[in-house]
C-alpha positions in Angstrom: -30.2 -12.4 8.1 -27.5 -10.2 6.6 -24.3 -10.8 7.2 -20.8 -8.9 8.2 -19.1 -9.9 5.0 -22.1 -8.1 3.0 -21.8 -5.4 4.6 -18.0 -4.9 4.1 -18.5 -5.7 0.4 -21.0 -3.2 -0.9 -19.4 -0.7 1.8 -16.2 1.2 -0.7 -18.5 1.2 -3.9 -21.7 2.4 -2.1 -19.5 5.1 -0.4 -18.0 5.8 -3.8 -21.9 6.2 -5.2 -23.0 8.3 -2.7 -20.5 10.9 -3.0 -20.2 11.3 -6.4 -24.0 11.8 -6.8 -23.8 14.1 -3.5 -21.3 15.8 -5.4 -24.0 16.1 -8.1 -26.1 17.4 -6.2 -23.7 20.5 -4.6 -23.0 21.4 -7.6 -26.7 22.3 -8.6 -27.5 24.5 -5.4 -24.2 25.8 -5.8 -26.1 27.7 -9.2 -28.7 30.0 -6.9 -30.4 31.2 -10.3 -32.2 27.4 -11.2 -34.2 28.2 -8.0 -35.2 31.3 -8.8 -38.1 32.0 -11.3 -39.8 35.4 -12.5 -42.8 36.5 -13.8 -42.6 40.3 -15.2 -45.8 42.7 -16.8 -45.0 45.8 -18.5 -48.2 48.2 -17.7 -47.7 52.2 -19.8 -49.2 54.7 -17.8 -50.5 55.7 -20.8 -53.5 54.1 -23.2 -51.5 55.1 -26.4 -48.1 54.4 -24.1 -45.8 51.6 -25.7 -46.2 48.4 -24.8 -44.1 45.7 -24.1 -43.8 41.8 -24.0 -43.7 40.6 -20.8 -41.0 38.2 -19.3 -41.1 35.1 -17.9 -39.0 32.4 -16.3 -39.4 29.4 -15.0 -37.9 27.8 -12.1 -36.0 25.1 -13.1 -35.2 22.8 -10.0 -36.9 22.3 -6.5 -34.7 23.1 -3.4 -36.7 21.1 -1.4 -36.4 17.8 -3.5 -32.5 18.2 -4.0 -32.0 18.6 -0.3 -34.1 15.6 0.3 -31.7 13.2 -2.1 -29.0 14.9 -0.5 -30.0 13.8 2.7 -31.6 11.0 1.7 -27.8 9.7 0.7 -26.1 10.5 4.1 -28.6 9.3 6.0 -28.0 5.7 4.2 -24.1 6.2 4.4 -24.6 7.0 8.0 -26.7 3.6 8.4 -24.3 1.6 6.7 -21.5 3.1 8.4 -22.9 2.5 11.4 -24.3 -0.9 11.0 -21.1 -2.3 10.0 -19.0 -0.5 13.3 -21.7 -1.8 15.7 -21.3 -5.4 14.1 -17.8 -5.0 14.3 -17.6 -5.0 18.2 -19.2 -8.5 18.5 -17.1 -9.9 15.1 -14.6 -12.1 16.6 -12.7 -15.2 15.3 -9.3 -17.4 16.6 -6.1 -16.9 14.8 -5.4 -20.5 13.6 -2.4 -21.8 11.5 -2.1 -25.6 10.6 -4.3 -25.9 13.3 -2.7 -24.0 16.4 -4.9 -21.6 17.9 -2.0 -18.5 18.0 -4.5 -16.0 19.4 -8.3 -16.5 20.8 -11.2 -14.0 20.1 -9.4 -11.0 17.6 -11.7 -8.6 16.5 -12.1 -8.3 12.7 -10.9 -4.5 12.7 -7.4 -6.2 14.5 -7.4 -8.5 12.0 -7.6 -5.8 8.8 -4.6 -4.2 10.8 -2.6 -7.5 11.2 -3.4 -8.4 8.1 -1.8 -5.1 6.3 0.9 -5.1 9.1 2.1 -9.0 7.9 2.6 -7.5 4.2 4.9 -4.8 5.8 6.8 -7.5 8.0 6.8 -10.0 4.3 8.3 -7.1 2.4 11.1 -6.1 5.0 11.6 -10.1 5.4 12.0 -9.9 1.7 14.8 -7.9 2.1 17.1 -9.7 3.6 20.4 -9.9 2.1 21.4 -13.6 2.1 24.6 -15.9 1.6 25.9 -16.0 -1.5 25.5 -19.6 -3.2 28.8 -19.9 -5.1 30.7 -19.6 -1.6 30.7 -22.8 0.9 29.9 -21.1 4.5 30.1 -22.5 7.7 29.1 -21.1 10.5 31.4 -19.7 13.8 30.1 -20.7 16.6 32.5 -18.4 18.9 30.8 -15.3 16.9 27.7 -16.3 15.7 29.0 -14.9 11.8 29.4 -17.5 9.0 32.9 -17.6 7.7 34.0 -18.8 4.0 37.2 -20.4 3.7 40.3 -19.2 2.7 41.3 -18.3 -0.4 44.8 -17.2 -1.0 45.3 -15.2 -4.3 49.4 -14.1 -5.3 50.1 -10.3 -5.2 52.1 -9.1 -8.6 54.5 -6.3 -8.9 55.7 -4.6 -12.3 59.7 -4.0 -12.6 61.2 -3.1 -15.1 64.0 -5.6 -16.4 67.3 -5.3 -18.7 67.5 -7.3 -21.1 70.4 -7.9 -24.0 69.7 -7.0 -27.2 73.0 -7.3 -28.7 76.5 -8.7 -26.6 79.1 -6.1 -26.8 82.2 -6.1 -29.0 84.8 -4.4 -29.7 84.1 -1.7 -31.4 80.5 -1.4 -29.9 79.4 -1.6 -26.5 76.1 -3.6 -25.5 73.0 -3.0 -26.3 70.2 -3.4 -23.9 66.7 -2.6 -23.4 64.3 -2.1 -20.1 61.0 -4.5 -20.6 58.8 -4.5 -17.9 57.7 -7.9 -15.8 54.8 -9.3 -13.5 56.7 -10.8 -10.5 55.6 -12.2 -7.4 55.6 -10.0 -4.4 53.0 -11.6 -1.8 50.1 -13.4 -1.2 46.7 -12.5 0.2 45.0 -14.6 2.2 40.8 -14.0 2.4 38.4 -15.3 4.2 34.9 -13.7 3.8 32.9 -13.2 7.1 28.6 -12.6 6.9 26.1 -12.2 8.9 23.4 -12.4 6.0 20.8 -15.2 6.4 21.3 -18.8 4.3 18.7 -19.0 1.3 16.7 -22.0 3.0 16.3 -20.2 6.4 14.9 -16.9 4.2 12.8 -19.1 2.8 11.2 -21.0 5.8 10.7 -17.3 7.2 8.9 -16.2 4.5 6.6 -19.3 4.2 5.5 -18.6 7.8 5.0 -15.3 7.0 2.8 -16.5 4.3 1.2 -19.1 6.3 0.4 -16.2 8.6 -1.3 -13.6 6.1 -3.6 -17.0 4.7 -4.7 -17.4 8.6 -5.4 -14.0 9.1 -7.5 -13.0 5.7 -8.9 -17.0 6.7 -9.6 -15.3 10.3 -11.0 -12.1 9.0 -13.7 -14.4 6.8 -14.9 -15.9 9.5 -15.5 -13.2 11.9 -17.3 -11.7 8.8 -20.0 -14.2 8.9 -21.4 -12.1 12.3 -25.1 -11.2 11.6 -25.6 -7.4 11.7 -26.9 -5.4 14.0 -28.8 -3.2 11.9 -28.1 -0.4 13.1 -30.2 2.9 12.0 -29.0 6.6 13.3 -29.1 8.6 9.7 -32.3 9.7 10.6 -31.9 11.0 14.0 -29.4 13.3 12.9 -31.0 14.5 10.1 -34.3 14.9 11.8 -32.6 17.1 14.3 -30.7 19.0 11.4 -34.4 19.8 10.1 -36.0 20.3 13.3 
């Protein structure tokens, strides 16, 4: 008995191959002259009139053959799609993580959507900001924010101070010069706050998401072990077209 996972495995390649072959046939039918032949002979009215050679053009393609090739591909593709979709209606599996059943009897199509969405979730959580590791953080229970120890940083300002180069004498005044000097002006007291996440907490979240992704894949594989309901619909559809 064919299993659903076997249908799923060949579906994409078969669709691609079928469309390529159908496209090839479609290109042929657009060259209508290939489906027409010609036999033409010339007969002069007078016995001694000019004689011209006959003209012949052979039919190069059989329209019924090309139509049948196109129809056969369509029928097989429609049957494959119907078989997969009908079987999907009874393909279920439990979503199990570490032996715990999180959700019972999840349809295989839902499992596919869950897996896709979990990859989006992981990308989001993977981008979450985390607390810098070079700073010790503690959690303030009142606000729920993380806070760093207070750090003091001296603020300086530049001032010009005169210095005496030469003392004054009876003959000359003192010679001075202005120099720029950094003087302590005050102190900054800094305490950082953050709502970012500790790195270990982020790693735990990502590990759980990864487990869920793996569990969803495993559930999908179990669901795809369902025996297929071989559904034939293509012949009925094309039977109506050619009625």
